C-alpha positions as CSV (number, residue, x, y, z in Angstrom):
1,M,15.0,-10.1,-41.3
2,V,18.4,-11.6,-43.2
3,D,18.3,-11.4,-47.1
4,T,18.6,-14.6,-49.1
5,P,19.7,-15.2,-52.7
6,Q,16.6,-16.9,-53.2
7,S,14.0,-13.8,-52.1
8,Q,12.5,-16.7,-49.4
9,P,10.2,-15.3,-47.1
10,P,11.3,-14.8,-43.8
11,T,10.8,-17.6,-41.2
12,P,9.0,-16.5,-38.2
13,E,11.8,-16.7,-35.9
14,E,13.2,-14.2,-38.8
15,V,9.9,-11.7,-38.1
16,E,9.6,-12.2,-34.1
17,A,13.9,-11.1,-34.4
18,T,13.0,-7.9,-36.3
19,L,10.1,-7.1,-34.6
20,M,12.1,-7.5,-31.4
21,A,14.6,-5.3,-32.6
22,N,12.5,-2.5,-34.0
23,T,9.5,-2.4,-31.7
24,D,9.1,-2.0,-27.7
25,V,7.3,-4.8,-27.8
26,T,8.6,-7.3,-25.2
27,E,9.1,-10.9,-24.8
28,E,6.0,-10.7,-22.2
29,E,3.5,-8.8,-24.7
30,L,4.6,-11.2,-27.6
31,D,3.9,-14.4,-25.5
32,A,0.5,-12.8,-23.9
33,L,0.0,-11.9,-28.3
34,K,0.7,-15.9,-29.1
35,D,-1.6,-17.1,-26.1
36,E,-4.1,-14.8,-27.4
37,A,-3.9,-16.0,-30.8
38,D,-4.2,-20.5,-29.3
39,T,-6.5,-19.4,-26.9
40,L,-9.0,-17.4,-29.1
41,H,-8.6,-18.1,-32.5
42,D,-7.6,-22.1,-32.0
43,G,-4.4,-21.1,-33.4
44,D,-5.4,-19.9,-36.4
45,Q,-2.4,-17.3,-37.3
46,K,-3.9,-15.6,-40.1
47,A,-7.8,-15.1,-38.0
48,F,-5.7,-13.7,-35.1
49,T,-3.4,-11.2,-37.6
50,E,-6.7,-9.8,-39.2
51,N,-8.3,-8.7,-35.6
52,L,-5.3,-7.4,-34.4
53,L,-4.9,-5.3,-37.8
54,V,-8.5,-4.3,-37.2
55,Q,-7.9,-3.3,-33.6
56,N,-5.4,-1.3,-34.4
57,A,-6.5,0.4,-38.2
58,P,-7.7,3.7,-36.3
59,R,-4.7,4.4,-34.9
60,A,-2.7,3.6,-38.1
61,V,-4.9,6.1,-39.5
62,L,-4.6,8.8,-37.3
63,Q,-0.2,8.3,-37.1
64,I,-1.1,8.7,-41.3
65,A,-3.0,11.6,-41.2
66,E,-0.5,13.4,-38.5
67,L,2.3,12.7,-40.6
68,A,0.4,14.3,-43.6
69,Q,0.0,17.2,-41.4
70,K,3.2,17.4,-39.5
71,G,5.5,15.2,-41.1
72,S,9.7,16.0,-40.6
73,T,9.8,16.8,-44.4
74,E,7.9,17.9,-47.3
75,R,8.3,14.8,-48.9
76,V,7.0,12.9,-45.8
77,R,3.7,15.1,-45.9
78,L,3.2,14.7,-49.1
79,D,3.7,10.9,-49.5
80,A,1.0,10.7,-46.7
81,A,-1.1,13.3,-47.9
82,K,-1.6,11.4,-51.6
83,Y,-2.0,7.8,-49.7
84,I,-4.9,9.6,-47.7
85,V,-6.3,10.8,-50.6
86,E,-5.6,7.9,-52.9
87,R,-7.4,5.5,-50.6
88,V,-10.1,8.1,-50.8
89,L,-10.8,9.3,-54.2
90,G,-8.7,6.1,-56.4
91,P,-5.2,6.6,-57.9
92,L,-5.4,9.9,-59.7
93,N,-4.6,8.4,-62.9
94,K,-7.4,6.4,-63.0
95,L,-10.6,9.1,-61.9
96,D,-13.0,9.1,-64.3
97,P,-12.0,11.4,-67.5
98,T,-15.7,12.5,-68.3
99,K,-15.8,14.3,-64.6
100,D,-15.2,18.3,-64.7
101,M,-12.8,18.9,-62.7
102,S,-12.3,22.3,-63.3
103,R,-14.8,22.7,-60.7
104,D,-12.8,20.7,-58.0
105,P,-10.1,22.9,-56.8
106,I,-8.6,19.7,-54.9
107,L,-8.6,17.6,-57.7
108,Q,-6.7,19.9,-59.6
109,F,-4.5,20.5,-57.6
110,L,-3.9,16.6,-57.1
111,A,-3.7,16.5,-60.9
112,K,-1.0,18.6,-60.7
113,V,1.1,17.3,-57.7
114,Q,0.6,13.6,-59.8
115,A,2.3,15.5,-63.3
116,N,5.1,16.4,-61.1
């Protein structure tokens, strides 16, 4: 995608060009997705996109979990792990301060990580 001085959202053509340049999606697969959007969702791109995201969410979750375990650097592993924990527990800085964290070793550890 091309950055414009006014930070306008990318055009559909720019998004498509970026997708084609950075993924293994073929033109035929992209055309099939467009046809599916037109057929199953009456051309409603938002409904189609939401459906596609829901269908692929399990794979995304597994990918994030794999990055947390096997990421190429400590930073990748930590960021993926923090993402998972914050999605489950919420942001660490918003945890209930009345909760006794002294008994929960995971929360103690996460508080230390967040402080650094």
